[in-house]
C-alpha positions in Angstrom: -1.0 48.2 30.6 -2.8 51.3 29.3 -6.1 50.9 27.6 -6.1 51.9 23.9 -9.1 54.2 23.5 -10.3 56.2 20.5 -13.1 58.7 20.4 -15.2 58.5 17.3 -17.3 61.5 16.3 -19.8 61.1 13.5 -20.4 64.4 11.8 -23.0 65.6 9.4 -23.9 69.3 8.9 -22.8 70.4 12.3 -20.3 73.2 11.6 -21.7 75.2 14.5 -21.7 72.5 17.1 -18.6 70.4 16.3 -16.1 73.0 17.6 -17.9 73.0 21.0 -17.8 69.2 21.1 -14.0 69.2 20.4 -13.4 72.0 23.0 -14.8 69.8 25.7 -12.2 67.1 24.9 -9.9 68.9 27.3 -6.6 67.7 28.9 -8.5 65.7 31.5 -10.2 63.7 28.8 -7.1 63.5 26.6 -5.1 61.6 29.3 -7.4 58.6 28.8 -7.5 58.7 25.0 -5.0 58.0 22.2 -6.9 59.3 19.2 -9.9 61.3 18.0 -11.5 60.1 14.8 -14.1 62.3 13.1 -16.0 60.8 10.1 -17.8 63.3 8.0 -20.7 61.8 6.2 -20.6 64.1 3.1 -21.7 67.3 4.9 -23.0 70.1 2.7 -22.0 72.9 5.0 -18.5 73.9 6.4 -18.3 71.0 8.9 -14.9 69.8 7.3 -13.3 73.3 7.7 -14.7 73.7 11.2 -13.3 70.3 12.2 -9.8 71.1 10.7 -9.5 74.3 12.6 -10.6 72.8 15.9 -8.4 69.7 15.6 -5.3 71.9 15.3 -5.7 72.7 19.0 -6.0 69.0 20.1 -2.9 67.6 21.9 -3.3 64.0 20.9 -3.5 62.1 17.5 -6.4 63.2 15.4 -7.8 61.8 12.1 -10.5 63.4 10.0 -12.1 61.1 7.4 -14.8 61.8 4.8 -17.0 59.1 3.6 -16.8 58.4 -0.2 -20.6 58.5 -0.2 -23.3 59.2 2.4 -23.6 55.9 4.3 -26.1 57.3 6.8 -25.4 57.3 10.6 -25.3 53.5 10.8 -22.8 53.3 8.0 -20.5 55.8 9.6 -20.6 53.9 12.9 -19.7 50.7 10.9 -16.8 52.5 9.4 -15.6 53.6 12.8 -15.8 50.1 14.3 -13.8 48.8 11.3 -11.2 51.5 12.0 -11.0 50.6 15.7 -10.5 46.9 14.9 -7.9 47.6 12.2 -5.9 49.9 14.5 -5.9 47.7 17.5 -8.1 49.8 19.9 -9.5 48.2 23.0 -12.4 50.6 23.4 -14.3 53.1 21.2 -16.2 56.0 22.6 -18.8 57.3 20.3 -19.7 61.0 20.7 -22.1 62.6 18.3 -20.9 65.9 16.7 -24.1 67.8 17.4 -23.1 68.8 21.0 -26.1 67.2 22.8 -23.8 65.1 25.1 -20.7 66.1 27.0 -17.7 63.8 26.9 -16.6 65.0 30.4 -19.5 63.0 31.8 -17.5 59.9 31.0 -14.4 60.9 33.1 -15.7 59.1 36.3 -16.3 56.0 34.2 -12.8 56.0 32.8 -11.3 56.8 36.2 -13.1 54.0 37.9 -12.4 51.5 35.1 -16.1 50.7 34.7 -15.6 50.3 30.9 -13.3 47.4 31.5 -16.1 45.4 33.3 -18.6 45.9 30.5 -19.0 45.3 26.8 -21.2 48.4 26.3 -21.4 51.4 28.5 -24.3 53.6 27.4 -24.8 57.2 28.3 -28.4 57.1 29.3 -30.6 60.2 28.8 -33.3 58.7 31.0 -31.1 57.4 33.8 -32.5 58.6 37.2 -29.4 60.8 37.8 -29.3 62.3 34.2 -30.0 65.9 33.5 -32.2 66.6 30.4 -32.1 70.2 29.2 -34.5 71.5 26.6 -35.8 68.1 25.5 -39.3 68.2 24.1 -42.1 66.4 25.8 -42.9 64.3 22.7 -39.3 63.1 22.5 -39.3 62.2 26.2 -42.6 60.3 25.9 -41.5 58.5 22.7 -38.2 57.4 24.1 -39.7 56.2 27.4 -42.2 54.1 25.5 -39.3 52.5 23.5 -37.3 52.0 26.7 -40.3 50.2 28.4 -40.9 48.0 25.4 -37.2 47.1 25.2 -37.2 46.4 29.0 -40.2 44.0 28.7 -38.7 42.1 25.8 -35.3 41.6 27.4 -36.5 41.2 31.0 -34.1 43.9 32.3 -34.2 47.6 33.0 -33.4 49.7 29.9 -32.6 53.4 30.7 -32.0 54.2 27.0 -31.5 52.8 23.6 -28.0 53.6 22.4 -27.9 57.4 21.9 -25.2 60.0 21.4 -22.4 59.0 23.9 -21.3 55.4 24.5 -18.2 53.3 25.2 -17.9 50.0 23.4 -15.4 47.2 24.0 -14.0 46.5 20.6 -13.5 42.8 21.3 -17.3 42.4 21.4 -17.5 43.7 17.8 -14.5 41.9 16.4 -16.6 39.3 14.5 -18.1 42.2 12.6 -21.7 41.0 13.1 -22.8 44.6 12.8 -22.1 44.8 9.1 -25.5 43.1 8.3 -27.4 45.7 10.3 -29.2 48.6 8.6 -27.2 51.8 7.8 -30.2 53.9 9.0 -31.1 55.2 12.4 -32.2 51.7 13.6 -28.6 50.5 13.6 -28.2 51.3 17.3 -31.4 49.4 18.2 -30.1 46.4 16.4 -26.8 46.5 18.2 -28.5 46.8 21.6 -30.9 43.9 20.9 -27.9 41.8 19.7 -26.0 42.6 22.9 -28.8 41.6 25.1 -29.4 38.4 23.1 -25.7 37.5 23.5 -25.8 38.2 27.2 -23.3 41.0 26.8 -22.5 43.1 29.9 -24.4 46.4 29.4 -24.0 49.3 31.9 -26.0 52.5 31.9 -24.5 55.7 33.3 -26.0 59.2 33.8 -25.2 62.0 31.5 -26.1 65.6 30.8 -28.2 65.9 27.6 -29.3 69.2 26.0 -31.2 70.5 23.0 -30.1 73.9 21.8 -29.3 74.5 18.1 -29.1 70.9 17.0 -31.0 69.7 13.9 -32.3 66.2 14.3 -32.6 63.9 11.3 -35.0 61.7 13.2 -38.8 61.9 12.5 -39.9 61.1 16.0 -43.2 59.2 15.5 -42.0 57.4 12.3 -38.8 56.3 13.9 -40.5 55.1 17.1 -42.9 52.9 15.0 -40.0 51.4 13.0 -38.2 50.5 16.2 -41.3 49.1 17.8 -41.8 46.9 14.7 -38.2 45.7 15.1 -38.9 44.8 18.8 -42.0 42.9 17.8 -40.1 41.0 15.1 -37.4 40.2 17.7 -40.1 39.0 20.1 -41.5 36.6 17.5 -38.3 35.4 15.8 -35.6 35.9 18.5 -32.0 35.8 17.3 -33.2 34.9 13.8 -33.9 38.6 13.3 -30.1 39.1 13.1 -29.5 36.6 10.3 -30.6 38.4 7.1 -28.5 41.1 5.6 -30.6 44.2 6.4 -28.0 46.7 5.3 -29.1 46.7 1.7 -25.4 46.4 0.8 -24.0 43.4 -1.0 -21.9 41.0 1.1 -18.3 42.3 1.3 -19.3 45.9 0.7 -16.5 48.3 1.7 -17.4 51.4 3.7 -14.7 53.6 2.2 -13.4 57.0 3.5 -10.7 59.4 2.5 -8.3 61.0 4.9 -8.9 64.7 4.9 -6.6 65.7 7.8 -4.3 64.0 10.3 -1.7 64.9 12.8 
């Protein structure tokens, strides 16, 4: 039976980069994938128009959604998980729209079936076989500190926190535990800690990662301190750290999007 796989691309003000991202989803990638879902998070540039133009060239099902309001990156990922669950997908590949990662790096994983044996497959920037291009020293050092801290807390090697390209087994997310996590940039760190806590199968694979004309929304030092505080809280409280609703949204909040383009 064929795996039902969707590629989810969160997009925010990436009109220049998004066409390059979509161009790399070539025929080799498309033979593994049933649908590409782009969720625009209220971009103020021409991201929507750039997406429409590029999606016309794609040979599989495509859906372009626009959030009703800006839900931040975590909120867009929540919307994508809900879409994957609602539409019966087995796996969701996340691929950020800023063209730092290359989807073609996941072809060996898909060919070998590595995704079937794991709940999370993480494209790791700091895997020994990964290729970092143009990444600043301060970002490298900051991320390595976080990886070491996460490794010590979870008693296992961590090559990266969840970054710009990953493959998630949808069954692991079916309980919708993620809805209580923050909508901000710490969403991924919460998901990773939760996965380790629940003894999920997590696999790191090498990728190519490059910095060119991307505009990062992360303030490196501030973000690192916030995540370190989360790690400390988890170290002290364990799984209780996942119990409160940290999203700032009322229970039952609906992450709504409108369909902008589909074919």
